[in-house]
N, CA and C atoms as a LAMMPS dump frame, in Angstrom:
ITEM: TIMESTEP
0
ITEM: NUMBER OF ATOMS
711
ITEM: BOX BOUNDS ff ff ff
-5.0000000000000000e+02 5.0000000000000000e+02
-5.0000000000000000e+02 5.0000000000000000e+02
-5.0000000000000000e+02 5.0000000000000000e+02
ITEM: ATOMS id mol type element x y z
1 1 1 N -406.753 299.528 390.156
2 1 2 C -407.663 298.47 389.708
3 1 3 C -407.486 297.217 390.563
4 2 1 N -406.208 296.839 390.789
5 2 2 C -405.928 295.653 391.588
6 2 3 C -406.439 295.789 393.004
7 3 1 N -406.278 296.975 393.594
8 3 2 C -406.736 297.213 394.96
9 3 3 C -408.258 297.113 395.041
10 4 1 N -408.949 297.639 394.029
11 4 2 C -410.408 297.584 394.009
12 4 3 C -410.889 296.133 393.899
13 5 1 N -410.177 295.339 393.062
14 5 2 C -410.54 293.918 392.911
15 5 3 C -410.363 293.186 394.232
16 6 1 N -409.262 293.461 394.927
17 6 2 C -409.004 292.801 396.219
18 6 3 C -410.075 293.164 397.24
19 7 1 N -410.51 294.428 397.213
20 7 2 C -411.54 294.885 398.142
21 7 3 C -412.858 294.165 397.875
22 8 1 N -413.208 294.046 396.577
23 8 2 C -414.442 293.334 396.215
24 8 3 C -414.351 291.865 396.599
25 9 1 N -413.178 291.285 396.367
26 9 2 C -412.983 289.868 396.686
27 9 3 C -413.126 289.643 398.187
28 10 1 N -412.572 290.571 398.983
29 10 2 C -412.664 290.463 400.439
30 10 3 C -414.129 290.531 400.889
31 11 1 N -414.889 291.45 400.309
32 11 2 C -416.31 291.578 400.658
33 11 3 C -417.08 290.316 400.279
34 12 1 N -416.728 289.752 399.109
35 12 2 C -417.419 288.557 398.638
36 12 3 C -417.158 287.383 399.58
37 13 1 N -415.886 287.195 399.982
38 13 2 C -415.541 286.106 400.894
39 13 3 C -416.199 286.315 402.263
40 14 1 N -416.266 287.576 402.712
41 14 2 C -416.9 287.874 403.995
42 14 3 C -418.382 287.52 403.947
43 15 1 N -419.024 287.805 402.805
44 15 2 C -420.442 287.484 402.648
45 15 3 C -420.654 285.973 402.649
46 16 1 N -419.803 285.245 401.934
47 16 2 C -419.896 283.78 401.91
48 16 3 C -419.643 283.188 403.289
49 17 1 N -418.707 283.791 404.032
50 17 2 C -418.39 283.311 405.381
51 17 3 C -419.588 283.486 406.308
52 18 1 N -420.246 284.65 406.221
53 18 2 C -421.432 284.9 407.035
54 18 3 C -422.549 283.918 406.688
55 19 1 N -422.713 283.658 405.375
56 19 2 C -423.747 282.736 404.93
57 19 3 C -423.464 281.322 405.429
58 20 1 N -422.199 280.907 405.338
59 20 2 C -421.825 279.568 405.794
60 20 3 C -422.092 279.405 407.288
61 21 1 N -421.793 280.445 408.066
62 21 2 C -422.039 280.386 409.509
63 21 3 C -423.531 280.336 409.81
64 22 1 N -424.321 281.088 409.044
65 22 2 C -425.775 281.054 409.219
66 22 3 C -426.311 279.653 408.957
67 23 1 N -425.834 279.036 407.876
68 23 2 C -426.307 277.703 407.519
69 23 3 C -425.887 276.671 408.56
70 24 1 N -424.664 276.802 409.082
71 24 2 C -424.194 275.883 410.129
72 24 3 C -425.041 276.028 411.381
73 25 1 N -425.313 277.255 411.762
74 25 2 C -426.142 277.533 412.942
75 25 3 C -427.536 276.93 412.772
76 26 1 N -428.137 277.127 411.602
77 26 2 C -429.474 276.599 411.355
78 26 3 C -429.459 275.073 411.291
79 27 1 N -428.374 274.502 410.745
80 27 2 C -428.251 273.046 410.705
81 27 3 C -428.266 272.454 412.106
82 28 1 N -427.575 273.094 413.035
83 28 2 C -427.579 272.633 414.424
84 28 3 C -428.962 272.796 415.047
85 29 1 N -429.604 273.92 414.761
86 29 2 C -430.934 274.172 415.315
87 29 3 C -431.929 273.122 414.81
88 30 1 N -431.833 272.778 413.527
89 30 2 C -432.694 271.738 412.954
90 30 3 C -432.42 270.397 413.635
91 31 1 N -431.145 270.075 413.816
92 31 2 C -430.775 268.804 414.45
93 31 3 C -431.325 268.709 415.871
94 32 1 N -431.191 269.793 416.635
95 32 2 C -431.694 269.801 418.018
96 32 3 C -433.204 269.616 418.026
97 33 1 N -433.894 270.32 417.13
98 33 2 C -435.356 270.239 417.074
99 33 3 C -435.82 268.826 416.716
100 34 1 N -435.165 268.206 415.739
101 34 2 C -435.545 266.853 415.304
102 34 3 C -435.288 265.841 416.412
103 35 1 N -434.121 265.948 417.066
104 35 2 C -433.789 265.024 418.158
105 35 3 C -434.804 265.136 419.296
106 36 1 N -435.287 266.362 419.528
107 36 2 C -436.216 266.59 420.643
108 36 3 C -437.626 266.105 420.342
109 37 1 N -438.13 266.415 419.11
110 37 2 C -439.57 266.202 418.865
111 37 3 C -439.904 265.601 417.51
112 38 1 N -438.922 265.052 416.804
113 38 2 C -439.23 264.363 415.565
114 38 3 C -439.108 265.213 414.316
115 39 1 N -439.316 264.555 413.167
116 39 2 C -439.035 265.176 411.869
117 39 3 C -440.229 265.881 411.235
118 40 1 N -441.422 265.762 411.84
119 40 2 C -442.619 266.362 411.249
120 40 3 C -442.81 267.784 411.776
121 41 1 N -442.609 268.787 410.931
122 41 2 C -442.738 270.18 411.412
123 41 3 C -444.144 270.534 411.878
124 42 1 N -445.147 269.801 411.399
125 42 2 C -446.521 270.079 411.837
126 42 3 C -446.707 269.781 413.32
127 43 1 N -445.929 268.822 413.821
128 43 2 C -446.013 268.444 415.238
129 43 3 C -444.808 268.923 416.04
130 44 1 N -443.959 269.713 415.408
131 44 2 C -442.709 270.139 416.036
132 44 3 C -442.521 271.635 415.796
133 45 1 N -443.064 272.478 416.683
134 45 2 C -442.987 273.932 416.463
135 45 3 C -441.561 274.453 416.311
136 46 1 N -440.623 273.884 417.075
137 46 2 C -439.251 274.378 416.99
138 46 3 C -438.654 274.081 415.618
139 47 1 N -438.937 272.895 415.084
140 47 2 C -438.454 272.568 413.74
141 47 3 C -439.116 273.453 412.709
142 48 1 N -440.39 273.733 412.891
143 48 2 C -441.107 274.598 411.954
144 48 3 C -440.474 275.983 411.907
145 49 1 N -440.12 276.508 413.067
146 49 2 C -439.454 277.814 413.126
147 49 3 C -438.095 277.757 412.435
148 50 1 N -437.333 276.681 412.679
149 50 2 C -436.001 276.548 412.069
150 50 3 C -436.091 276.485 410.545
151 51 1 N -437.072 275.744 410.048
152 51 2 C -437.255 275.651 408.59
153 51 3 C -437.671 277.007 408.026
154 52 1 N -438.553 277.7 408.741
155 52 2 C -438.968 279.044 408.321
156 52 3 C -437.762 279.98 408.263
157 53 1 N -436.903 279.902 409.27
158 53 2 C -435.713 280.745 409.298
159 53 3 C -434.766 280.404 408.15
160 54 1 N -434.703 279.135 407.795
161 54 2 C -433.834 278.731 406.682
162 54 3 C -434.326 279.344 405.374
163 55 1 N -435.643 279.442 405.221
164 55 2 C -436.201 280.087 404.021
165 55 3 C -435.872 281.575 404.005
166 56 1 N -435.909 282.197 405.192
167 56 2 C -435.662 283.637 405.286
168 56 3 C -434.243 284.009 404.869
169 57 1 N -433.283 283.064 405.016
170 57 2 C -431.89 283.357 404.631
171 57 3 C -431.49 282.594 403.365
172 58 1 N -432.502 282.064 402.654
173 58 2 C -432.268 281.365 401.385
174 58 3 C -431.353 280.15 401.511
175 59 1 N -431.49 279.426 402.608
176 59 2 C -430.741 278.182 402.766
177 59 3 C -431.333 277.152 401.803
178 60 1 N -430.502 276.493 400.975
179 60 2 C -431.03 275.539 399.996
180 60 3 C -431.857 274.429 400.652
181 61 1 N -432.935 274.051 399.995
182 61 2 C -433.849 273.037 400.53
183 61 3 C -433.136 271.712 400.769
184 62 1 N -432.188 271.362 399.865
185 62 2 C -431.5 270.081 400.024
186 62 3 C -430.619 270.066 401.273
187 63 1 N -430.121 271.241 401.681
188 63 2 C -429.321 271.31 402.917
189 63 3 C -430.212 271.14 404.147
190 64 1 N -431.413 271.686 404.079
191 64 2 C -432.363 271.511 405.186
192 64 3 C -432.733 270.038 405.314
193 65 1 N -433.042 269.406 404.179
194 65 2 C -433.416 267.987 404.191
195 65 3 C -432.262 267.121 404.674
196 66 1 N -431.034 267.484 404.276
197 66 2 C -429.854 266.724 404.707
198 66 3 C -429.65 266.843 406.214
199 67 1 N -429.908 268.042 406.77
200 67 2 C -429.763 268.251 408.215
201 67 3 C -430.777 267.408 408.983
202 68 1 N -432.006 267.324 408.457
203 68 2 C -433.038 266.496 409.102
204 68 3 C -432.645 265.028 409.044
205 69 1 N -432.148 264.583 407.886
206 69 2 C -431.754 263.183 407.712
207 69 3 C -430.607 262.817 408.646
208 70 1 N -429.63 263.727 408.778
209 70 2 C -428.49 263.465 409.68
210 70 3 C -428.974 263.35 411.128
211 71 1 N -429.913 264.209 411.508
212 71 2 C -430.416 264.2 412.883
213 71 3 C -431.137 262.895 413.202
214 72 1 N -431.763 262.284 412.193
215 72 2 C -432.474 261.031 412.381
216 72 3 C -431.535 259.834 412.441
217 73 1 N -430.31 260.031 411.942
218 73 2 C -429.336 258.94 411.935
219 73 3 C -428.852 258.633 413.344
220 74 1 N -428.716 257.343 413.649
221 74 2 C -428.239 256.933 414.972
222 74 3 C -426.782 257.329 415.192
223 75 1 N -426.059 257.514 414.089
224 75 2 C -424.639 257.863 414.206
225 75 3 C -424.431 259.348 414.532
226 76 1 N -425.487 260.134 414.349
227 76 2 C -425.386 261.576 414.631
228 76 3 C -425.493 261.821 416.132
229 77 1 N -424.502 262.509 416.676
230 77 2 C -424.5 262.789 418.114
231 77 3 C -425.5 263.874 418.489
232 78 1 N -425.698 264.03 419.782
233 78 2 C -426.605 265.061 420.288
234 78 3 C -425.849 266.348 420.583
235 79 1 N -426.548 267.471 420.445
236 79 2 C -425.991 268.76 420.831
237 79 3 C -426.629 269.192 422.152
238 80 1 N -425.795 269.613 423.081
239 80 2 C -426.291 270.204 424.325
240 80 3 C -426.323 271.716 424.165
241 81 1 N -427.394 272.321 424.628
242 81 2 C -427.5 273.781 424.587
243 81 3 C -427.04 274.342 425.925
244 82 1 N -425.985 275.132 425.884
245 82 2 C -425.387 275.662 427.115
246 82 3 C -425.279 277.178 426.986
247 83 1 N -425.723 277.893 428.027
248 83 2 C -425.653 279.359 428.038
249 83 3 C -424.54 279.815 428.964
250 84 1 N -423.788 280.806 428.517
251 84 2 C -422.725 281.404 429.325
252 84 3 C -423.015 282.891 429.5
253 85 1 N -422.6 283.423 430.625
254 85 2 C -422.78 284.849 430.889
255 85 3 C -421.468 285.418 431.419
256 86 1 N -421.199 286.645 431.068
257 86 2 C -419.975 287.271 431.533
258 86 3 C -419.962 288.748 431.203
259 87 1 N -418.81 289.344 431.391
260 87 2 C -418.677 290.774 431.122
261 87 3 C -417.541 291.03 430.132
262 88 1 N -417.842 291.874 429.165
263 88 2 C -416.83 292.382 428.249
264 88 3 C -416.109 293.533 428.95
265 89 1 N -415.078 294.112 428.326
266 89 2 C -414.446 295.292 428.922
267 89 3 C -415.464 296.398 429.198
268 90 1 N -415.203 297.204 430.224
269 90 2 C -415.997 298.395 430.568
270 90 3 C -417.401 298.04 431.063
271 91 1 N -417.552 296.832 431.631
272 91 2 C -418.797 296.467 432.296
273 91 3 C -419.972 296.129 431.404
274 92 1 N -419.714 295.813 430.146
275 92 2 C -420.804 295.445 429.23
276 92 3 C -421.166 293.979 429.444
277 93 1 N -422.458 293.714 429.69
278 93 2 C -422.923 292.343 429.894
279 93 3 C -422.992 291.58 428.576
280 94 1 N -422.611 290.301 428.61
281 94 2 C -422.614 289.46 427.41
282 94 3 C -423.235 288.108 427.736
283 95 1 N -424.212 287.701 426.927
284 95 2 C -424.824 286.381 427.045
285 95 3 C -424.462 285.588 425.789
286 96 1 N -423.979 284.362 425.982
287 96 2 C -423.527 283.525 424.87
288 96 3 C -424.318 282.226 424.871
289 97 1 N -424.98 281.941 423.759
290 97 2 C -425.694 280.67 423.6
291 97 3 C -424.858 279.742 422.732
292 98 1 N -424.69 278.498 423.188
293 98 2 C -423.902 277.534 422.42
294 98 3 C -424.705 276.259 422.192
295 99 1 N -424.313 275.523 421.166
296 99 2 C -424.822 274.171 420.911
297 99 3 C -423.587 273.311 420.69
298 100 1 N -423.359 272.351 421.595
299 100 2 C -422.072 271.656 421.586
300 100 3 C -422.221 270.154 421.774
301 101 1 N -421.299 269.422 421.149
302 101 2 C -421.21 267.985 421.372
303 101 3 C -420.024 267.659 422.282
304 102 1 N -419.39 268.706 422.817
305 102 2 C -418.245 268.517 423.727
306 102 3 C -418.208 269.71 424.677
307 103 1 N -418.883 269.58 425.803
308 103 2 C -419.04 270.705 426.715
309 103 3 C -417.704 271.168 427.302
310 104 1 N -416.798 270.222 427.556
311 104 2 C -415.482 270.577 428.112
312 104 3 C -414.741 271.52 427.173
313 105 1 N -414.768 271.19 425.879
314 105 2 C -414.117 272.044 424.88
315 105 3 C -414.759 273.425 424.831
316 106 1 N -416.091 273.446 424.852
317 106 2 C -416.805 274.712 424.71
318 106 3 C -416.566 275.634 425.901
319 107 1 N -416.611 275.071 427.107
320 107 2 C -416.347 275.881 428.302
321 107 3 C -414.957 276.497 428.222
322 108 1 N -413.97 275.681 427.863
323 108 2 C -412.583 276.166 427.779
324 108 3 C -412.449 277.263 426.729
325 109 1 N -413.099 277.066 425.568
326 109 2 C -412.98 278.042 424.49
327 109 3 C -413.666 279.368 424.835
328 110 1 N -414.864 279.281 425.415
329 110 2 C -415.595 280.508 425.769
330 110 3 C -414.819 281.286 426.831
331 111 1 N -414.281 280.581 427.831
332 111 2 C -413.482 281.259 428.86
333 111 3 C -412.251 281.921 428.236
334 112 1 N -411.613 281.22 427.29
335 112 2 C -410.433 281.777 426.621
336 112 3 C -410.792 283.044 425.854
337 113 1 N -411.931 283.015 425.137
338 113 2 C -412.336 284.193 424.363
339 113 3 C -412.571 285.393 425.28
340 114 1 N -413.235 285.172 426.412
341 114 2 C -413.459 286.266 427.362
342 114 3 C -412.128 286.811 427.891
343 115 1 N -411.246 285.903 428.287
344 115 2 C -409.962 286.332 428.855
345 115 3 C -409.126 287.099 427.839
346 116 1 N -409.034 286.569 426.616
347 116 2 C -408.205 287.226 425.591
348 116 3 C -408.828 288.544 425.127
349 117 1 N -410.155 288.649 425.278
350 117 2 C -410.835 289.883 424.868
351 117 3 C -410.936 290.906 425.976
352 118 1 N -410.268 290.643 427.11
353 118 2 C -410.269 291.616 428.2
354 118 3 C -411.514 291.573 429.061
355 119 1 N -412.285 290.472 428.957
356 119 2 C -413.491 290.341 429.766
357 119 3 C -413.324 289.255 430.807
358 120 1 N -414.443 288.801 431.369
359 120 2 C -414.406 287.746 432.383
360 120 3 C -415.692 286.943 432.316
361 121 1 N -415.553 285.626 432.339
362 121 2 C -416.706 284.743 432.348
363 121 3 C -417.318 284.734 433.744
364 122 1 N -418.647 284.838 433.818
365 122 2 C -419.323 284.851 435.113
366 122 3 C -420.152 283.594 435.33
367 123 1 N -420.972 283.615 436.358
368 123 2 C -421.833 282.472 436.67
369 123 3 C -423.15 282.585 435.907
370 124 1 N -423.708 281.433 435.538
371 124 2 C -425.006 281.422 434.879
372 124 3 C -426.06 282.022 435.808
373 125 1 N -426.818 282.954 435.283
374 125 2 C -427.835 283.645 436.081
375 125 3 C -427.389 284.988 436.6
376 126 1 N -426.089 285.286 436.448
377 126 2 C -425.571 286.545 436.996
378 126 3 C -426.075 287.774 436.242
379 127 1 N -426.591 287.562 435.016
380 127 2 C -427.093 288.685 434.224
381 127 3 C -428.604 288.653 434.04
382 128 1 N -429.277 287.822 434.833
383 128 2 C -430.735 287.718 434.699
384 128 3 C -431.433 289.063 434.883
385 129 1 N -430.866 289.912 435.722
386 129 2 C -431.487 291.223 435.981
387 129 3 C -431.364 292.157 434.788
388 130 1 N -430.431 291.873 433.893
389 130 2 C -430.103 292.823 432.84
390 130 3 C -430.657 292.441 431.474
391 131 1 N -431.172 291.202 431.338
392 131 2 C -431.697 290.755 430.046
393 131 3 C -433.034 290.043 430.257
394 132 1 N -433.94 290.21 429.296
395 132 2 C -435.213 289.496 429.305
396 132 3 C -435.327 288.699 428.011
397 133 1 N -435.739 287.446 428.118
398 133 2 C -435.873 286.621 426.918
399 133 3 C -437.186 286.957 426.228
400 134 1 N -437.083 287.361 424.976
401 134 2 C -438.259 287.77 424.206
402 134 3 C -438.261 287.094 422.841
403 135 1 N -439.459 287.008 422.276
404 135 2 C -439.569 286.574 420.89
405 135 3 C -439.314 287.759 419.975
406 136 1 N -438.446 287.561 418.981
407 136 2 C -438.115 288.639 418.039
408 136 3 C -438.316 288.103 416.619
409 137 1 N -439.158 288.78 415.86
410 137 2 C -439.466 288.38 414.487
411 137 3 C -438.986 289.481 413.539
412 138 1 N -438.122 289.094 412.612
413 138 2 C -437.582 290.052 411.642
414 138 3 C -438.229 289.778 410.287
415 139 1 N -438.871 290.804 409.734
416 139 2 C -439.627 290.66 408.491
417 139 3 C -439.124 291.68 407.478
418 140 1 N -438.78 291.225 406.296
419 140 2 C -438.344 292.153 405.241
420 140 3 C -439.541 292.985 404.777
421 141 1 N -439.361 294.29 404.771
422 141 2 C -440.47 295.177 404.423
423 141 3 C -441.025 294.895 403.034
424 142 1 N -440.12 294.554 402.103
425 142 2 C -440.57 294.368 400.721
426 142 3 C -441.357 293.079 400.51
427 143 1 N -441.51 292.253 401.566
428 143 2 C -442.309 291.033 401.436
429 143 3 C -443.743 291.232 401.919
430 144 1 N -444.041 292.397 402.472
431 144 2 C -445.377 292.662 403.001
432 144 3 C -446.29 293.256 401.939
433 145 1 N -447.538 292.831 401.975
434 145 2 C -448.525 293.386 401.04
435 145 3 C -449.273 294.565 401.658
436 146 1 N -449.002 294.829 402.957
437 146 2 C -449.701 295.925 403.642
438 146 3 C -449.138 297.273 403.188
439 147 1 N -450.012 298.128 402.693
440 147 2 C -449.579 299.486 402.348
441 147 3 C -449.5 300.346 403.601
442 148 1 N -450.342 300.047 404.566
443 148 2 C -450.388 300.788 405.82
444 148 3 C -449.821 299.896 406.932
445 149 1 N -448.63 300.214 407.416
446 149 2 C -447.997 299.39 408.441
447 149 3 C -448.73 299.476 409.769
448 150 1 N -449.474 300.569 410
449 150 2 C -450.283 300.66 411.216
450 150 3 C -451.343 299.56 411.233
451 151 1 N -451.87 299.239 410.048
452 151 2 C -452.874 298.173 409.928
453 151 3 C -452.235 296.823 410.266
454 152 1 N -451.018 296.613 409.774
455 152 2 C -450.299 295.367 410.061
456 152 3 C -450.021 295.245 411.557
457 153 1 N -449.583 296.328 412.158
458 153 2 C -449.312 296.327 413.595
459 153 3 C -450.582 295.988 414.38
460 154 1 N -451.703 296.537 413.966
461 154 2 C -452.976 296.291 414.642
462 154 3 C -453.357 294.814 414.565
463 155 1 N -453.041 294.17 413.421
464 155 2 C -453.346 292.745 413.218
465 155 3 C -452.663 291.874 414.269
466 156 1 N -451.526 292.342 414.808
467 156 2 C -450.698 291.5 415.675
468 156 3 C -450.963 291.704 417.164
469 157 1 N -451.774 292.674 417.51
470 157 2 C -451.973 293.01 418.927
471 157 3 C -452.507 291.831 419.728
472 158 1 N -453.481 291.119 419.175
473 158 2 C -454.086 290 419.903
474 158 3 C -453.166 288.781 419.982
475 159 1 N -452.046 288.826 419.273
476 159 2 C -451.099 287.703 419.298
477 159 3 C -449.915 287.973 420.217
478 160 1 N -450.036 289 421.06
479 160 2 C -448.999 289.248 422.057
480 160 3 C -447.969 290.284 421.669
481 161 1 N -448.275 291.127 420.699
482 161 2 C -447.33 292.176 420.302
483 161 3 C -446.977 293.072 421.482
484 162 1 N -445.671 293.205 421.752
485 162 2 C -445.198 294.099 422.818
486 162 3 C -444.553 295.357 422.263
487 163 1 N -443.841 295.187 421.143
488 163 2 C -443.144 296.333 420.553
489 163 3 C -443.043 296.099 419.056
490 164 1 N -442.877 297.214 418.328
491 164 2 C -442.882 297.186 416.869
492 164 3 C -441.864 298.223 416.407
493 165 1 N -440.826 297.787 415.681
494 165 2 C -439.776 298.721 415.254
495 165 3 C -439.524 298.559 413.757
496 166 1 N -439.15 299.661 413.131
497 166 2 C -438.947 299.669 411.677
498 166 3 C -437.622 300.355 411.362
499 167 1 N -436.833 299.737 410.455
500 167 2 C -435.671 300.443 409.913
501 167 3 C -435.826 300.515 408.393
502 168 1 N -434.766 300.817 407.679
503 168 2 C -434.874 301.029 406.23
504 168 3 C -435.358 299.795 405.473
505 169 1 N -434.976 298.599 405.939
506 169 2 C -435.277 297.389 405.186
507 169 3 C -436.195 296.404 405.899
508 170 1 N -436.213 296.439 407.236
509 170 2 C -436.895 295.383 407.98
510 170 3 C -437.852 295.932 409.032
511 171 1 N -438.769 295.063 409.43
512 171 2 C -439.682 295.325 410.539
513 171 3 C -439.365 294.318 411.635
514 172 1 N -439.354 294.775 412.878
515 172 2 C -439.066 293.91 414.018
516 172 3 C -440.293 293.869 414.924
517 173 1 N -440.756 292.662 415.194
518 173 2 C -441.917 292.448 416.052
519 173 3 C -441.432 291.754 417.319
520 174 1 N -441.781 292.305 418.487
521 174 2 C -441.323 291.759 419.77
522 174 3 C -442.514 291.235 420.565
523 175 1 N -442.323 290.05 421.159
524 175 2 C -443.341 289.481 422.04
525 175 3 C -442.659 288.996 423.322
526 176 1 N -443.472 288.658 424.307
527 176 2 C -442.932 288.007 425.498
528 176 3 C -442.531 286.577 425.14
529 177 1 N -441.757 285.952 425.998
530 177 2 C -441.332 284.571 425.799
531 177 3 C -442.547 283.655 425.629
532 178 1 N -443.573 283.83 426.463
533 178 2 C -444.718 282.915 426.449
534 178 3 C -445.594 283.103 425.208
535 179 1 N -445.533 284.265 424.554
536 179 2 C -446.36 284.519 423.372
537 179 3 C -445.636 284.228 422.059
538 180 1 N -444.422 283.69 422.14
539 180 2 C -443.617 283.445 420.936
540 180 3 C -444.371 282.543 419.947
541 181 1 N -444.89 281.396 420.434
542 181 2 C -445.581 280.457 419.56
543 181 3 C -446.852 281.039 418.965
544 182 1 N -447.574 281.818 419.769
545 182 2 C -448.804 282.448 419.303
546 182 3 C -448.528 283.421 418.162
547 183 1 N -447.476 284.224 418.302
548 183 2 C -447.126 285.177 417.243
549 183 3 C -446.64 284.454 415.991
550 184 1 N -445.85 283.388 416.192
551 184 2 C -445.367 282.616 415.052
552 184 3 C -446.541 282.076 414.226
553 185 1 N -447.549 281.549 414.91
554 185 2 C -448.718 281.005 414.205
555 185 3 C -449.484 282.109 413.482
556 186 1 N -449.606 283.265 414.117
557 186 2 C -450.323 284.382 413.485
558 186 3 C -449.632 284.807 412.196
559 187 1 N -448.313 284.921 412.23
560 187 2 C -447.579 285.325 411.035
561 187 3 C -447.681 284.25 409.947
562 188 1 N -447.64 282.973 410.345
563 188 2 C -447.812 281.883 409.386
564 188 3 C -449.194 281.969 408.733
565 189 1 N -450.225 282.219 409.547
566 189 2 C -451.595 282.315 409.023
567 189 3 C -451.734 283.486 408.051
568 190 1 N -450.945 284.532 408.265
569 190 2 C -450.973 285.691 407.367
570 190 3 C -450.094 285.483 406.134
571 191 1 N -449.41 284.333 406.082
572 191 2 C -448.546 284.024 404.938
573 191 3 C -447.264 284.825 404.914
574 192 1 N -446.78 285.217 406.09
575 192 2 C -445.589 286.071 406.181
576 192 3 C -444.383 285.248 406.615
577 193 1 N -443.309 285.323 405.84
578 193 2 C -442.057 284.649 406.199
579 193 3 C -441.239 285.583 407.079
580 194 1 N -440.95 285.126 408.288
581 194 2 C -440.185 285.944 409.234
582 194 3 C -439.051 285.122 409.804
583 195 1 N -437.927 285.786 410.041
584 195 2 C -436.86 285.15 410.809
585 195 3 C -437.261 285.266 412.271
586 196 1 N -437.469 284.122 412.939
587 196 2 C -438.027 284.118 414.293
588 196 3 C -437.014 283.548 415.272
589 197 1 N -436.776 284.27 416.363
590 197 2 C -435.817 283.813 417.373
591 197 3 C -436.274 284.224 418.766
592 198 1 N -435.874 283.426 419.731
593 198 2 C -435.962 283.839 421.129
594 198 3 C -434.62 284.47 421.468
595 199 1 N -434.628 285.746 421.8
596 199 2 C -433.393 286.481 422.045
597 199 3 C -433.371 287.042 423.463
598 200 1 N -432.142 287.299 423.944
599 200 2 C -431.972 287.992 425.222
600 200 3 C -431.868 289.486 424.931
601 201 1 N -432.918 290.197 425.264
602 201 2 C -432.994 291.638 424.968
603 201 3 C -432.604 292.423 426.222
604 202 1 N -431.668 293.383 426.108
605 202 2 C -431.221 294.137 427.292
606 202 3 C -432.334 294.971 427.925
607 203 1 N -432.323 295.026 429.244
608 203 2 C -433.233 295.916 429.979
609 203 3 C -432.627 297.307 430.151
610 204 1 N -431.31 297.395 430.064
611 204 2 C -430.611 298.684 430.141
612 204 3 C -429.343 298.574 429.296
613 205 1 N -428.797 299.738 428.936
614 205 2 C -427.659 299.755 428.018
615 205 3 C -426.472 300.508 428.622
616 206 1 N -425.292 300.21 428.076
617 206 2 C -424.056 300.88 428.478
618 206 3 C -423.581 301.747 427.317
619 207 1 N -423.297 303.011 427.575
620 207 2 C -422.762 303.918 426.555
621 207 3 C -421.251 304.042 426.741
622 208 1 N -420.507 303.885 425.647
623 208 2 C -419.045 303.943 425.695
624 208 3 C -418.515 304.853 424.596
625 209 1 N -417.248 305.201 424.714
626 209 2 C -416.591 305.935 423.635
627 209 3 C -416.403 304.977 422.457
628 210 1 N -416.113 305.516 421.3
629 210 2 C -415.921 304.689 420.109
630 210 3 C -414.794 303.675 420.312
631 211 1 N -413.714 304.114 420.928
632 211 2 C -412.564 303.232 421.158
633 211 3 C -412.925 302.112 422.144
634 212 1 N -413.634 302.457 423.211
635 212 2 C -414.044 301.45 424.189
636 212 3 C -415.039 300.466 423.573
637 213 1 N -415.974 300.997 422.777
638 213 2 C -416.968 300.138 422.135
639 213 3 C -416.304 299.128 421.204
640 214 1 N -415.243 299.545 420.539
641 214 2 C -414.547 298.636 419.628
642 214 3 C -413.932 297.456 420.38
643 215 1 N -413.459 297.692 421.596
644 215 2 C -412.921 296.594 422.411
645 215 3 C -414.006 295.566 422.689
646 216 1 N -415.206 296.043 422.981
647 216 2 C -416.332 295.142 423.241
648 216 3 C -416.692 294.369 421.974
649 217 1 N -416.763 295.077 420.852
650 217 2 C -417.151 294.438 419.596
651 217 3 C -416.106 293.426 419.136
652 218 1 N -414.844 293.666 419.454
653 218 2 C -413.793 292.695 419.123
654 218 3 C -414.012 291.387 419.878
655 219 1 N -414.417 291.492 421.153
656 219 2 C -414.714 290.293 421.931
657 219 3 C -415.936 289.57 421.367
658 220 1 N -416.973 290.335 421.024
659 220 2 C -418.184 289.741 420.447
660 220 3 C -417.846 288.999 419.158
661 221 1 N -417.025 289.614 418.314
662 221 2 C -416.623 288.983 417.052
663 221 3 C -415.83 287.702 417.311
664 222 1 N -414.978 287.736 418.312
665 222 2 C -414.187 286.557 418.674
666 222 3 C -415.123 285.403 419.094
667 223 1 N -416.11 285.722 419.905
668 223 2 C -417.07 284.709 420.355
669 223 3 C -417.904 284.178 419.189
670 224 1 N -418.381 285.077 418.344
671 224 2 C -419.223 284.665 417.217
672 224 3 C -418.471 283.793 416.224
673 225 1 N -417.16 283.907 416.198
674 225 2 C -416.359 283.096 415.289
675 225 3 C -416.148 281.673 415.759
676 226 1 N -416.536 281.378 416.999
677 226 2 C -416.37 280.026 417.539
678 226 3 C -417.446 279.1 416.965
679 227 1 N -417.039 277.911 416.525
680 227 2 C -417.971 276.988 415.876
681 227 3 C -419.106 276.535 416.787
682 228 1 N -418.889 276.538 418.103
683 228 2 C -419.926 276.07 419.037
684 228 3 C -420.921 277.156 419.41
685 229 1 N -420.625 278.399 419.065
686 229 2 C -421.473 279.524 419.481
687 229 3 C -422.6 279.742 418.481
688 230 1 N -423.826 279.79 419.008
689 230 2 C -425.009 280.032 418.186
690 230 3 C -425.388 281.517 418.155
691 231 1 N -425.379 282.155 419.326
692 231 2 C -425.786 283.57 419.407
693 231 3 C -425.005 284.278 420.51
694 232 1 N -424.765 285.578 420.298
695 232 2 C -424.128 286.417 421.312
696 232 3 C -424.981 287.676 421.472
697 233 1 N -425.332 287.992 422.72
698 233 2 C -426.107 289.185 423.023
699 233 3 C -425.324 290.059 423.992
700 234 1 N -425.48 291.37 423.856
701 234 2 C -424.783 292.298 424.767
702 234 3 C -425.642 293.543 424.963
703 235 1 N -425.271 294.336 425.965
704 235 2 C -426.044 295.555 426.221
705 235 3 C -425.249 296.818 425.941
706 236 1 N -424.338 296.738 424.979
707 236 2 C -423.677 297.949 424.458
708 236 3 C -424.66 298.664 423.545
709 237 1 N -424.835 299.954 423.78
710 237 2 C -425.775 300.702 422.927
711 237 3 C -425.163 300.933 421.558
């Protein structure tokens, strides 16, 4: 009984930890958007996307409003968006997006994570051949009113749909970088709440043994645990 309780408690804390990291990430994204283009989401597409994403993960409204208010404060510092590229063990490419108020600290920490994880930090642009930046929209299947998903897919073609994938719970809509805003508006017009991101999608993948793959995933987990890291992408299949 005690062991089962500990297991449940561990899962509960892990879930809260993931939620806290999501909220922190979105808080930074909101701050960057407000600093760049103001507090009105109608005139600030990036802020509109961030607020939409906050709804998709059930971030409390008061936390969103607090993040906007902090960003408007003169005492709130700016975040710089810095991208890092490198290799995990066994030649797996890794792209790391950060939002930082101290670039010296972030560079040192990211390099340390790569080194301790058996990888190596590379030069920015060294992985351009291996990743393409795309718009990725994640939609919970149970939020759609479409009985026929083929009909829904057809609705999105004129908005730049490149790919359409479905798993047990979610639908993934892919667009080119330039069509991201167009697709976002189309989904908004259809009344669909989607988690929307610009992601680095691999052009090719690396296949590894289970043991080798775990080494890569350990490095990814180490990077994702850093407070300055917003997103980590890799081409491990």
